[in-house]
C-alpha positions in Angstrom: 144.7 128.3 88.6 141.8 128.6 86.2 140.4 131.6 88.5 143.8 132.8 88.9 143.9 133.2 84.9 140.1 134.9 84.6 140.4 137.2 87.7 143.6 138.4 86.0 141.7 138.5 82.8 139.2 140.8 84.2 140.9 143.1 85.9 143.7 143.6 82.7 143.6 146.4 80.3 142.1 145.4 77.1 142.7 146.4 73.5 139.1 147.9 73.0 137.5 150.1 75.5 134.2 148.2 74.6 135.1 144.9 76.2 135.4 146.3 79.4 132.3 148.1 79.1 130.1 145.3 78.3 131.7 143.6 80.9 130.9 146.0 83.2 127.4 146.4 82.1 127.2 142.6 82.8 128.5 142.8 86.2 125.9 145.7 86.9 123.0 144.2 85.3 123.5 141.2 87.3 124.2 143.0 90.5 121.3 144.9 90.4 118.9 142.0 89.5 120.0 139.9 92.6 119.3 142.8 94.6 116.2 143.1 93.3 115.7 139.6 93.7 116.8 139.2 97.5 114.7 142.7 98.0 111.6 141.6 96.7 111.8 137.6 98.1 112.9 139.2 101.5 109.4 141.8 101.4 107.0 138.5 100.7 108.7 137.1 103.4 108.0 139.9 105.3 103.9 139.8 104.0 104.1 136.3 104.7 105.0 136.2 108.3 102.7 138.7 109.3 99.6 137.1 107.6 100.4 133.9 109.5 101.1 135.6 112.7 97.7 137.3 111.9 95.9 134.0 111.3 97.8 132.4 114.2 96.4 134.6 116.4 92.7 134.3 115.0 92.8 130.8 114.4 93.7 128.1 117.4 97.1 125.6 117.0 94.8 122.5 116.3 91.1 122.3 115.7 89.5 119.0 116.1 85.8 118.8 113.7 83.6 115.9 113.1 84.5 114.5 109.4 80.7 114.5 108.5 77.9 116.8 110.2 78.5 120.0 111.8 77.9 118.5 115.5 79.7 115.8 117.3 79.6 114.7 121.3 82.4 115.2 123.3 81.8 112.9 126.6 84.6 113.0 129.6 86.1 109.8 127.8 86.1 111.7 125.0 87.8 115.0 126.7 90.6 112.8 128.6 91.6 111.4 125.5 92.0 114.4 123.9 93.7 115.9 126.7 96.1 112.9 127.1 98.1 113.6 123.7 101.7 114.5 124.5 102.4 118.3 123.7 98.7 119.5 124.2 98.1 122.5 126.0 94.6 123.8 126.5 91.5 122.9 125.1 88.3 124.9 123.8 84.8 123.8 123.0 83.1 125.6 120.3 79.5 126.0 118.0 79.4 128.0 115.0 76.2 128.3 113.1 75.5 131.1 110.3 73.2 133.4 111.8 71.7 136.4 110.8 72.1 140.0 113.0 69.1 142.5 112.3 69.7 146.0 114.3 65.6 147.4 113.5 64.3 147.5 110.4 66.6 149.0 108.5 69.9 146.9 109.0 70.8 143.1 109.0 73.8 141.1 107.9 74.6 137.6 107.5 77.5 136.4 110.1 79.2 133.6 111.0 77.9 133.3 115.2 80.5 131.3 117.0 79.9 130.3 120.6 83.1 130.0 123.0 83.7 128.7 126.3 85.9 130.7 128.7 88.8 128.8 127.8 88.7 130.2 124.3 90.8 133.4 124.9 93.6 131.0 126.1 93.8 129.1 122.4 94.2 132.5 120.7 94.7 136.3 121.1 91.3 137.5 119.6 91.1 139.7 122.7 94.1 141.7 121.7 92.6 142.7 118.9 89.5 144.5 120.6 89.4 148.2 119.2 86.1 149.2 120.6 84.6 148.1 123.8 85.4 144.8 126.0 85.9 141.2 125.2 82.6 140.3 127.1 80.3 137.5 125.8 77.5 137.5 128.7 75.3 134.8 129.9 72.9 132.4 128.4 69.9 134.9 129.6 71.8 137.9 128.6 74.4 137.3 125.4 76.9 139.9 124.7 78.4 139.7 121.1 82.3 140.8 120.0 82.1 141.4 116.1 83.9 142.2 113.5 84.5 145.8 112.3 83.1 145.1 109.3 79.8 143.7 110.5 79.8 146.3 113.3 79.8 149.0 110.3 77.3 147.4 108.5 74.5 147.0 111.3 75.6 149.7 113.6 76.8 147.4 116.1 78.8 149.8 118.3 79.2 149.3 122.5 77.5 152.1 124.0 76.4 153.8 121.1 73.5 151.3 119.7 70.1 152.8 120.7 67.9 149.5 120.9 69.1 145.7 121.3 70.4 143.7 118.4 68.5 140.4 117.4 69.7 137.7 116.4 68.6 135.2 113.6 69.4 131.4 114.2 67.7 128.3 112.4 65.8 126.0 114.2 66.9 122.7 113.6 63.7 120.9 114.5 61.7 123.1 112.0 60.4 120.8 108.9 60.1 123.3 106.8 62.6 126.1 106.4 59.9 128.6 105.0 57.3 128.1 108.0 57.2 130.8 110.5 58.7 128.8 113.4 62.0 128.0 110.9 64.1 130.5 112.9 64.7 131.3 116.6 65.8 134.6 117.2 67.2 136.3 120.5 68.0 139.9 121.4 72.2 140.7 122.0 73.6 143.5 123.2 77.3 144.9 121.3 80.3 144.5 124.0 82.9 145.1 121.8 84.4 144.9 118.1 87.7 143.6 116.9 89.7 144.2 113.6 92.2 141.2 112.6 91.8 141.1 109.1 89.1 142.1 106.8 88.0 138.6 106.0 87.3 138.0 109.6 86.3 141.5 110.3 83.7 141.5 107.9 82.7 137.1 109.3 82.6 136.4 112.3 80.8 137.4 116.0 81.5 136.1 119.3 79.1 135.2 122.1 79.2 132.8 124.9 78.8 129.1 124.4 75.8 127.7 126.2 73.7 130.8 124.6 74.5 128.9 121.2 73.7 125.8 121.9 70.3 126.6 123.6 69.7 129.1 120.7 70.3 125.6 118.5 68.9 123.0 120.3 72.0 121.1 121.6 73.0 119.4 124.8 75.6 120.6 126.8 78.5 118.4 125.7 77.3 118.7 121.4 80.1 120.9 119.6 81.3 122.4 116.2 85.1 121.7 117.1 87.6 121.6 119.9 90.3 123.8 119.7 93.8 123.2 121.0 96.3 125.2 122.0 100.2 123.5 121.8 103.2 123.5 124.6 105.7 124.2 121.5 104.0 126.0 118.2 107.3 124.0 116.4 105.2 120.1 117.5 102.0 121.1 115.8 102.3 118.4 113.3 103.0 115.8 115.5 100.3 116.6 117.6 98.1 116.4 114.9 99.2 113.0 113.8 98.9 112.0 117.0 95.2 112.8 117.5 94.3 112.1 114.2 95.6 108.4 115.1 93.9 108.7 118.6 90.2 109.5 117.2 90.4 108.1 114.0 89.2 109.1 110.5 85.6 110.2 111.9 87.6 113.2 113.0 89.0 116.1 110.6 92.5 117.6 112.8 94.2 120.6 111.1 96.5 122.9 112.0 96.3 126.4 111.9 97.5 126.4 108.5 96.0 123.7 106.7 92.4 125.7 108.3 93.8 128.3 105.4 95.7 125.9 103.3 94.6 127.5 99.8 95.4 131.3 101.3 98.9 129.8 102.0 99.2 128.0 99.1 98.4 131.4 97.0 101.1 133.4 98.5 103.8 130.4 97.7 102.5 130.4 94.5 102.8 134.2 94.3 106.9 134.1 95.6 107.5 131.6 93.2 106.1 133.7 90.0 108.1 136.9 91.0 110.8 135.0 91.8 110.5 133.4 88.1 110.0 136.7 86.7 112.9 138.3 88.2 115.1 135.8 87.2 114.3 136.8 83.8 116.2 139.9 84.3 119.5 137.5 85.3 119.1 136.2 81.9 118.8 138.9 80.1 122.2 140.4 82.3 123.3 136.4 81.0 123.1 138.1 77.5 125.8 140.7 78.2 127.9 138.4 79.8 127.7 136.4 76.7 128.9 139.5 74.6 131.4 140.1 77.5 132.6 136.8 76.9 132.8 136.7 73.3 134.6 139.7 73.0 137.1 138.4 75.7 137.5 135.6 73.2 138.6 137.4 70.5 140.9 139.6 72.4 142.9 136.7 74.1 143.6 134.7 70.5 147.1 134.7 71.4 147.0 133.9 74.5 145.0 131.0 74.0 147.8 129.8 71.4 150.6 130.1 73.7 148.6 128.2 76.3 147.6 125.2 73.8 151.2 125.3 72.1 152.5 124.7 76.0 150.8 121.8 76.4 147.6 123.0 78.3 144.2 120.9 76.9 140.7 122.0 75.4 139.5 121.4 78.6 141.4 123.3 80.7 141.2 126.6 78.1 137.2 126.1 78.6 138.0 126.1 82.2 139.6 129.2 81.8 136.7 131.0 80.3 134.1 129.1 82.6 135.8 130.7 85.3 135.8 134.0 83.3 132.0 133.7 83.5 131.5 132.8 87.3 134.0 135.7 87.9 131.7 138.0 86.4 128.8 136.7 87.5 130.3 136.0 91.1 131.5 139.9 91.5 128.1 141.0 90.4 125.8 138.5 92.5 127.9 139.5 95.6 127.6 142.9 95.6 124.2 142.6 94.8 123.5 140.6 97.7 125.4 142.8 99.9 123.8 146.2 98.7 120.2 143.9 99.1 121.5 143.0 102.7 122.4 146.8 103.7 118.9 147.8 102.3 116.9 145.1 103.7 118.6 145.5 107.2 117.8 149.4 107.1 114.1 148.8 106.3 114.2 146.2 109.8 115.8 148.8 111.6 114.5 151.9 110.8 111.3 151.4 108.7 112.4 154.0 106.3 110.1 152.7 103.4 106.1 153.4 104.5 103.0 151.6 103.0 100.5 154.5 101.7 96.8 154.5 102.4 97.2 154.5 106.3 94.7 151.2 106.3 96.7 148.8 107.1 97.7 147.2 110.5 101.6 148.6 110.1 102.3 151.4 108.0 105.7 150.2 106.6 107.0 147.2 104.5 107.9 144.8 106.6 110.8 142.7 105.3 112.6 139.2 106.7 115.5 138.1 105.1 116.2 134.3 105.2 119.1 131.9 103.9 117.3 129.7 101.9 116.6 132.8 99.8 120.2 133.8 99.3 121.1 130.0 98.8 118.6 129.9 96.0 119.9 133.2 94.5 123.2 132.3 94.5 122.4 128.8 92.6 120.0 130.7 90.2 123.2 133.1 89.4 125.5 129.9 89.1 123.6 128.0 86.6 123.0 131.2 84.5 126.7 132.1 84.9 127.1 128.2 83.4 124.6 128.9 81.0 126.1 132.1 79.6 129.8 131.3 79.7 129.4 128.0 77.6 129.4 128.6 74.1 132.2 131.2 74.5 133.9 128.9 76.4 133.3 125.8 74.0 134.5 128.3 71.1 138.1 129.2 72.9 138.4 125.8 73.5 137.9 124.4 69.9 139.0 127.0 67.7 141.9 126.9 66.3 144.3 129.5 66.8 148.2 130.6 65.3 150.7 132.7 66.6 151.5 133.6 62.9 150.1 137.4 61.9 
């Protein structure tokens, strides 16, 4: 009944056109704000998904590292224990160390050299991002490296084009004095391929075979920096992580792919909430127009209120009628805004009309992903703002005394 009154008041002709104009302005403002909020949140979702996919391709589903120190020993019993965990699919053993890659006397750069085994390509998708050359890691006696595009540009490590072998320098773990001549081990390596995933990786990592790095660091064949695992079901990684952590004990760190980059994803979530807060302020501004429209409507309907009270309507009923009027204004604007946002996002997903400028991105269009929680969040926001904006005019309409006399 309250919404019936509210709807009749909304569509009825007012004695003053200004009331209609302000009501429509407030509804349009809410519509535009709602559409902008949904679109921006959907674009953030798209970029978040893109980054997660890139990081997910580079990092394994789960990574096991020692809690203290750089290396640990994984004997047959340890490996069988890891394999026994339900949900674990493939295992890859890696050794990682900071190194210096040198090309002649002019070019050098610091890299994170990662020695990986033959299974490494099954726990991530690095080989899918090879832009030049091949994913080949060589042998312990003749090592090849696959480097990020940033590293390749820094030292000129281009497959088939580099005139002389590159030299990799790794720390000598047995050296007593880091400043001595034997503080570093060196070996010639050949560039086999270049990958391009994301600048953070492209400027940092180079890959070669596991046995070579173990030899250069004076490690035994069963000493590693980490074990990287793929899950049979990616949705079960948290369950697998808990099982592994319980099985291996506190001396090991077990992290999912997201936890390996927790700071990045935390920042992305904070950015999304900040944008939501800023755009919600536009809805608050639109609510001021709604307060004005409802206040003028209360003045317009003084006689109607007096008649309703004379017929026995309680103050609460009068208040609910004008609260409902606020919901009608906000609801109509919010619904139209969501509909417009849905159409725009659907067109962008389907036809990718709005392009990214610069041409240096992995994709050349704005990624968009609509999610039900975003629509629910925006709906709740509109409802809260509608209540807050309608409360004062509705309270005034309910409590003020009106007379039918002229």
